[in-house]
N, C-alpha and C positions, 0 to 999 in steps of 0.2 A: 742666685743662679741667674747669669745673663742669657737672655733669649737670643738665639741666633737670628741675625738680620742679614741677608745677602741678596738683594734685590738684582735681577738681570739687567745689565747694561747694554745699550744698543746705540750705535752712532747712526743717526737718521739723515743727516745733511752735511756736506762738506763744501768748502769753497776756499779758494786762495786767490790773491791778485798776481799778476805776472811778477817775475824776479827781476828787478831792476839792476843796472850796473852802478857801482859807485859814481856819484855825481852825475849819473845818466838821466834817463827819460822820466823817472819817478822821483827825482830829487826834489822837485817843489812840492811833494805831497808828504805832510808828516805821517808818522807811524800810526798815530790815533786814528787818522782818517782812513789809512789803509786797512786797520782793523775794523773800522765800521763797515767798509766796503764788503769785506770778507764775511763779517757776521751777518749783515743784511742779506747777501746772496745765499748763505747757507741756510738761513731760517726760510726764506722764500723757496728755495729748492725742496725742503723737507716739508713744505706746507704747514710750518708751525708759525702761528702768529706771535709777535714779540711780546704780547701781554701774558703769554703762557710761561715765559722764561723766569725762572726763580732765582738763579744765581749765575754769576759769570766769573770765570777763572782765565785771565789772559796774561801771557808771559811777555816779559818786555826788559831788556838788560840796559839799554842806554837811554834812560829815562830823562837826562838833563834837557831842560828847555821845552819838554812836553807839557808842563803844567801838572797841577795836581790830579792824582788818581788817573792814571793813563787807562787803565782797564774800564773805569766808568765812563770816561770820555768816548772810548770807542763804542761801549754799549749804548750810551744816549744817542751817538750818531747813527745807530742802526735801529733806533725806534724802540728800545727796551726802556722800560720805565725806570724812574730815579729811585723808587723804592727797592729795587733789586739790589741784592747784595753783589758787589763786585770787588774783586781781588787781583792786584797786579802781582805777578810771580816773577822773581829773578833768581834763576838758578843757570845762570849764564847760557851756554849752548843748549842746555836741555830745558829751558824755561817753558817752552810751548808744550813739550812732553810732560813735565811736571804738572803743568795747568790741566792737561788731560786728565792725569793720573788722579788729581784732587777732585775734578768733576766727577770721575767714575766712582770714586770712594763716597762722595756726597750722596750719589744715587744709592750704591750699595748699602750704605748704612741707614737708607730710608729717610735721609734728611730732606732731599728734593727729588723732584721727578724730572724736571726739565732744566738741564743745565748747558750753558754755553762754554766752551773752551778753545783755546788757540793761542797764537803768538804774533807779534808784530814788531817790526824793526825797521829803522831807517838811518843807516850809518851816515849818508848824506847830510843828514840834518843834526848830526851831534855837534855842539858848540866847542870851541876851545876856551880854556879858562885862563884867567888872570889869577893864579892860586893865592898870592899874597896880596891882592889888591884890597881886600876888606881890612886888612890889619894896618893899611896906610903904606902908600908907595912913596919912599923917601929918595934919597940920591941914588942914581944908578939906573941900569935898563931893567925892564920888566919881561919875564919869559912866559910865552904862551905855554899851556899844557894840553895836549890834544885829548880831548874827552873820549874819543874813539879807542885810543890806546889806553889811557889811564883807567878807564872804567870797563873795557870790553876786552882787548886784545893783548893784555899785558898779565904775565903770571906774577902776581904780588908777592908770592912766598919766595920764588927764587929769582925774582927781578930780571926775568927775560920774556922777550916776546913770544907770541904764539909760533911765529915762524922759527924760532930756535928750538921750540919744543917739536916741531915737525922734523928738524935737522936731528935732533938727538933720536926720535923714533927710527928715522931712516937708518942712522948708524947703528942702533940696536938690532934691527931687522936685516941689515946688509941690503938695503935698498938703494941702487945706484941712482944718479941723477937721470941718466939715460931712461931707466925704468920709470921714474916719475914723469918724465916729459912724455914718454910713450903712452902712459896711462892717462895723462892730462889731454893728450891729443884725441885718444880714443873717446874719452868722456865727452869732449867737445864735439866730436863728430856724431856721436850716439845722440847728443842733445839736438842737433841740427836736423838729424834724420827723424827724430821723434817729433820735432816741431813742423817738419814738412809734411807728416802723415796726421797731423793734429792729434797726437797721441794724448796731449796733456789738456786738450780744449774742454774736456767734460769737467775738469776740476777749476779752471781759471774763469774769474769774473773780470771783465774789462774795468780799467781806471779811465774813466771818461774826461773829455775836456783836456787832453794832452796832445801836443804835437811831438810825435815820435819819429826818430830817426834811427833805423837800423842798418848797421853795416857788419856784413860777413866777410871775414878775411878769407881769401881763396887758398892761402898757403898758411895754415896754422903753424905748422912746425917751424917755418922760417921766422915766425914772429917771436918764438921762445928764445929767451936769452939765457 
């Protein structure tokens, strides 16, 4: 007979970096560094010493050029011991969510008491590949493969981009281009309004030592094509 183990799980601290644009203000910062910044801030806000952390689950999809074990890099950068178990999770868009689920399950099963979970990504730092270079490049041109598309934004089963999937979804649900544009504008305006009143300030940790230029377009709709 298996004894029932189901410990209560509680989130005691959260933090995230600002969300940067593609090739924008955060493009010089690798995903692992962004992860370290968020982990360190979350622990500090929860008043949890890094030495108490027993396991780390961190989501990351585009790991090319980050080096070995991205989750461990992020953990070490946040002051967590190198003896702590660290696992990088790749479940594409749900990687951070899956990492959080695994952390909760670890606690529920009584395996560990203090677990760090989250996700990190920097599309700006994803390299382009010379896919055939290792086999020897002979006569003719070599083609670059965009790692961001190849390993992140491309449906490998149907050989289409994520944008095509959005078009299929819009067609199936009879969503017009005008409706999509209106929703995009509304989302943009809500985001600006929330930023103006510091609605997200409590969850954001600054990324220091950067020169940031922010441009807000006054006529958002006119910029849509």
